[in-house]
Structure formats: structure tokens, C-alpha cells
N, C-alpha and C positions, 0 to 999 in steps of 0.2 A: 277300884275296879278297872280292868283293861279295857280300852277303847276298842270296840269290836270293828270300827272301820279300819281298813287295810287299803293299801295302794290298789290291790288287785280288785277289791270292792268298789273303790272310787272309779277305776276304769270301767268297771261293768256298769256303774250308774250312768255314765257320761254316755256310752255305748246305748244303753236302753232309752236314754232322754233323747239321743239324736234320732233313733228310730221312732219314737213314740210321738215326737212334733210333727215328723214327716207323715206318719200314719193318721194323725188327727187332720192335717191338711188333705191328704188324700181321700179320706173317707166322706169329705163334704164337698168335693168337686161338683157333684150334681147340683148342689145349691147354687154355685157360681155360674154354672151353666144355665140354669133357669133364670137367675137373677139378671144378667147381661145378655140373654137369648144368644148365647154362643153356639155357632156352628161346629161341626166336627172339625174343619179345617182351621178355624180360629182358635180352637181349644189345643190343636197341635201347636199352633205357633205361640200360644200362652206356655205351654209346657217347655218349648223350646227356649223361651226366655229364661225359665227355671234352669234348665240343662246348662244353657250358656253362662248364666251366673255362676255355677257350681265350677265348671271348667276353668273359667276365667280366675276363680279365686284359689285354685290348687297351687300354682306357684308362689303366689304372695304368702299363702298359709305356710307354704313349706319353708321359705326364708324366715318369716316371722317366728314360727316355731323354732327354728334352729337359734334364733338370736334372744327370743324371750322365754324360751322353755315351753315344751309342750304341755305340762301340766297347767301353767299359768294361763296359757292361751286358750286351752280347752274350756276352763271354767269362765273365763271372759267371753269366750264365743257364745256359751250357753246362753247368756243374758241377751245377747243381741239376736241370737236365734229366735227365742221366744217373743221379742219385741216384734221382729219381721212376721212372725206367724199371726200375731194380734193385728198388725197393719193390713194384712190380707183381708180380714174379716170386715174392716171398715172403708175398703176401697170404694170410691164414690163413683168410679168410671173405669172403663174397660183398660184405657190407658195407664191409669194410676195401678190397676191391677196387675197389669204387666210389668211395671217398674217394680213393684212390691215382690212379684214373683222372682225377679231377678236378684233382688235383695235377700229373699227367702233361700233361692238356691246358692247364693254366694256364701252364706252364713253356715247352710247344711253342709256345703262342699269343704269350707274352710275348717269347720269343727271336725268332718270325717278325717281330714288329714292330720289334724292337731292330736285328736284322740288315738288314731292308730300309732302315731309316733309315741305318744305317752305309754300306750299299751306295750310297744316294743321295748321300751326303757324297763317297764315292770317286768316283762317277760325275761330280759336279760339278768335283771337282778335275781329273780327268782330261780332262774335255771330251768324253767319248765314252759313247754308250748302252750302258752295260755291265750294266744290270738284267737283260735276257734271259739274258746268260750266267750271272749269278749264280742265277737261278730254274733254268736247265738243270743246275746243280750240285744243287741241291734234288731234282729228278726222278732225278738219276743216283744220289744219294746214297740215295734212298728205293729204288730198284732194287737196289742192293748190299745194303741192309740186308735187304730181303726175301730175296735170294738166300742170304743167311747164315742166314736162318731155314729156308729149304728144306734147305740143307746140314745144318744142325743137327738138324732133324726126321729127316732120313735117317739120320744118324748116332746117333739116339737120345739126344742131348743135351738135358738138362732147361733150361727157360727160365732157372732160377736161375743155372745156368753159363754158357748162352748170352748172357744179357743182360749178366752182370757182364764176361765175358771180352771179347767183341766191343764191347759199348757202352763200356767203359772205355777199351781200346785206340783205338777210333775217337774219342773224347772227347780222350784225350791227344794223338794225333797231330793232331787239328784245332786244338788249342790251341798246340801247338808251332808249326804253320804260321801262326796267327793272331798270333803274339808278334812284332808290328812296331811301329815307332815311329809311332804315329799318336794324336791327338787330336781327337776329334769336337768339333764346336761344342757349347756349352752355353747353354741359354736358361732364364731363370728364369720359366717360364710360370705362369700361374694354375692353380688346383686342377683345373678343368675339369670336364665332366659325368661322372657316376658310371657311365653307359652311353653309349658312344661311338658316335654316328651321324653321318654326314657331313651338313653344312649349307651353303647356299649354293651356290657353284660345284662343290664338292666332292661335292653329292648326285648330280650328274649324272655325275662320275667314278666314284662308287660304284655307281652304275646301270650304266655299262659294265662294271665288274669283276664285278658280279652276273650280268649277260647271259652272260658267259663261263664264270663258275665253275658256274652251274647245268649247263651243258653239260658241264664237266670232270666234275662230281660224277656225273652221268647216266651218262656213259661207263664209269665204273668199275663200276657196278652193273647196268646195261642192255644193254651190248654184247653179252655172251654170250647173254644171254636173247633178244634179237632174232635173233641168228644161228641159235640152236637151236630155239627155239619157234616163231618166225615164219617164218624163211627154211627152216629145215629142215636146218641145217648139223649134222655130227657134232660130239661133244663136243669133240674135239681142234681141228677148224677153228673152232669157236666161240670158242675162247680166243684166236685170232688178231685178234679185233677190238679187243680193248683193247691187244694187243702192237703192232699197227701204229699205233694211235692214239698210244700213248706214245713210240714210236720217232721218228714224225713231230714230235710235240712238241718232245722233246729236240733233234732236229735243227735244227728252226726256231729254238729259242731260242739253240742255240749259233751261228747264223748271225745272230741278231736285231741285234747290233751294226752289222753291214754293212747289213743291210736297213733299219733305222732311220736310220742314217747317210745313207743315199741317199733315203729317201722321207719322212723326218720322222716324228715321233710320230702326227700326224693323218692323213698318208698311209699309214703302216702299219696305223693302227686301221681306215681305211675299207676298204682291201683285204683285211685280216684278216676282218673283219666279213662281207664279200661271199663270201670263200672258205668260211667258216663256214657260211653260209646255203646255198650251193650244196651243200656235204657233207650238211648236214641234210636237204635236199630228195631227195638221191640215196638217203640210208637209207629215208625214206618210201617212195619209188618202187621200191626195189630189190626184184628177184625172185630174184637169185642172189648168193651168196658174193662173187665178184668185184666186182660193182657195189657192194655193201654196204662191202668193204674200201676200196674207192676213197673212199667217203663217210667212213669213219673216218679215213683219212690227210689228207682235206681239212679236217675238224674238228680234227684235231691240229694242222695248220699255222696254222687260222685263230684258234684260242685261244691259241696259244703266247705270242705277245707281249702279249696284252691285259692281264694282271695286271701284269707287269713295267712296262708303260707306264703303268698307272694309279697304282702306287706311285711311279713317278718323277714323275708329274704332282702327285701329293698331296704330295711333298716340296717341290714348287715354289711351293705356294700361300703367298702373303703374309699376314701378319696372324695367323698361328696357328704354334705350335710344330710343327716338322717330324714329330716323334715322335707328338703328337697327331693331326695331319692323317693321317698314314699308319694310325694305329690307326683312325680313323674309317672310312677305306676298306676296311681289312681286316675291319671288322665285317660290311659288305655282302658284300664279296668271300668270306670264308670262310663267311659265313652262306648264299651261293647253294651253295657246295660241299655243305653239309650238307642244304640244302633240296631240292637237285636231284633225288636218288633218289625220296624219298617223293612230291615233287610229280608227277613223270613217273608213278609208279606208281599215284596217286590218279587221274590223269586216264585212264591206261590201262585201270583197272578199269572205267569206263564207256564209253569210246570204242575201246579197243584201242590196242596199243603203237604201231602206225605213226602213228596220228593224234595219239598223245600226244607223239611225237618232232617233230610240227610245231611245238611250242613252242619247240624249240631253233632253228627257223628264224626264227621271230618274234623271239627274243631277239638273233639275230644281226643281223637288220635293225635292231633297235634300236641295235646298236653302230654301225652304218653312218650311222643318223640322229644321233647323238649326238656322232661322232668329233670334231668342232669343239671340244667341250668340253675336249679334251685341250691345247689351247692355253693357256699360262699367262701371267699378268703378274707382274712382281716377280721373286722368285726363279726361276732357270730352269735346268733340266737340259739337257745336250747335245742331246737331242731337241727341246725347245722351241726352242733357238737355230736348229737347222736349219729349223723351220717358219717362223720368222721371215725367215730368209734366203732360203726359198722364196717 
């Protein structure tokens, strides 16, 4: 009987695992807040440790991925990632928790770079734009991980048991699915910079990723606030904002291979930026819940394919190791995800939330202006070959 496991399925499993372990942690944050009597300011610093670990890991992961092979590194990091998750649960003090969060963020970020590089390899071999589907698996995994946290909390299960059982089960399952005959290309790249920022053409690609990820981060923290405090929705209806945004994003990412095959990378980016801009304007002008929810849906559709396209484009950049290229774009992309919520909050403090959300429309328009930068020379993904054919 033919083994049903394929390289594409293996990458899907790794993306789902990366999202699931992060979702498991995020769903139990309130337990740690109560356990260590953490204030909002201290929680922000703890989350900054996580973010700092991720950002610092990007350039290292990029270089190791190029030398070791993305597939091998991804599978190895999966084991370190779940160990870091379990260490969070048994942290005896706030200081130890901060260190563990930095480790957790580092393994999460390093695996993000490695698995995107592996996905880019598979995409090139399959000659199809598969990256949006891989990213949809991340979103699905994060949702399932968060759902397990909800169930564990309702059942009174401690994080120690929850993280160990669900985390280990998910890791073993993903590694079994990822056990395929695949050898990623290896390049003996240079040492590279200690802090990975995109340069040259990749700076524009990173700006596109940043423009979308700021909006993604803002939706997570400000969607319910807009609906409840500005529009006047009930608490239950306010939760619908991020829900419809997430559903729209996952559905669009699952449809991404078909969309990009027909429109090409630059055509998809241009349409996505325009759709996101319309969605942002609808949020700013909305006076009722229904209009706002339509805006959230349009933003989910608009942002869905941008990060996958940016990573595919980075992987096609000649003259630099694929892992390093992806790591540099990830620095701006993930940086935007972290910067988005506080940036919107700072602007809203002086102008109001509606006016602050105009920033999302401006950034979406930036995607439309820069969409042509997703066209690459040299190494090419399936999406870029579609652009040339067009």
C-alpha cells in the first residue's frame, strides 16, 4: 500500500503543530496571571520576553536552516518547542517564567523560519502556490490549541497536565505525519548578521508583510473593543469581530492556491490590499455591528495571503540563503504583529479608536502600491512563474 504521507502533508502537520502549541499556551495565560499575581504591565513585559526570544532566533534559524536543511531543522525544533511549553507550566517563579517564555518564543520563532523554508521547498517542487494552505494549517492548529485550553479550564485540568498531555500528543502525531523521505537543499551560507533585517528588494517585501501583520495583530486586541466600546455591542456580539475575521482568513488561505494560480502573486497582492483597505474604511465609518462585521470579513480576506506570498517571494530571492531571506522578512512580519496593538492603542489615546484604525487603511494602500515588488528574478516559486506567464 502506498504511504499516504507526502511532503505537503508533512509541512501542513508542522504548521498545525506550531500554531497548536502556541494556542495551548495563549489559552491558559489567565492561569499564570492569577498564579503569580501579574499586573497588566508585568504581563506586557513577560510577553515582550516571548517576542524578544522569537526575534533573536530568526537570524540563527535562517543560517542553520540553510546549512542543516529546513526539513531536518523543523522536526528537531518541534521537540524543543514542546519541551519549552512544558517548562512554562512548571515555572516556580516569575523570573523563571520570563526565562522560559524567552525559550518558548525562540523555539516558536525558529520553527516558524524553518517550516516556512521547508514549505517554500515543497512549493517549488510541486510547482503550485501552497504557502497559503500551509499558513491556514497554522491558524487551524492555533484554534484547536486554544479550544483545548478552554476544555481544560472547564474541566479544572492544570496547565502542567494540559501542556504535557495535549502538547506531547500533538507533537508525536505531527512528527509521525512529517516522517517522509525528503531532503531539503543545503547551502553553506556565511555567518550573516546578528540581527536579521531585510535589505535591497527584500526590504519592500518585508514592508508588505509588515503592513498586513500590523492589521492582524490589531484585530486580535482591538476588534472586541471597537464593537463594545465604540459601536455599543453586547459582550457576546463583540466577540464576533475576531471570530469572523479569523474564519475569513482561514477560508481564504485554504482557497489561496487556486486564487494565486489564477491571479499570480502580484495580482493577488494587489487585490488583497484593496480589499483590506475597503474593510478598514468600513470599520472606521461603521455605525452598527453588521457593517463592522463585514469590515472584519474583508480584512480577514485581504490579509490572508499576504504573509504567505511574502515568504514565498523571500525564498525566491537570489544571492542569499533561503533560510536567511525568510528570516529577514519574518523579522518585519512578526514585528508588525507585535507592534500593531500598541501602535493602534497609542494613536487611539490621542485621536480615538476610529481614527487610529485609519492606519490600517493606509498600510493596506501601501500593499497596493508595492505589490509589484513580489515579482522575483532568479529562483522562482509557482506564483512568480504565473506572474511571468501573465
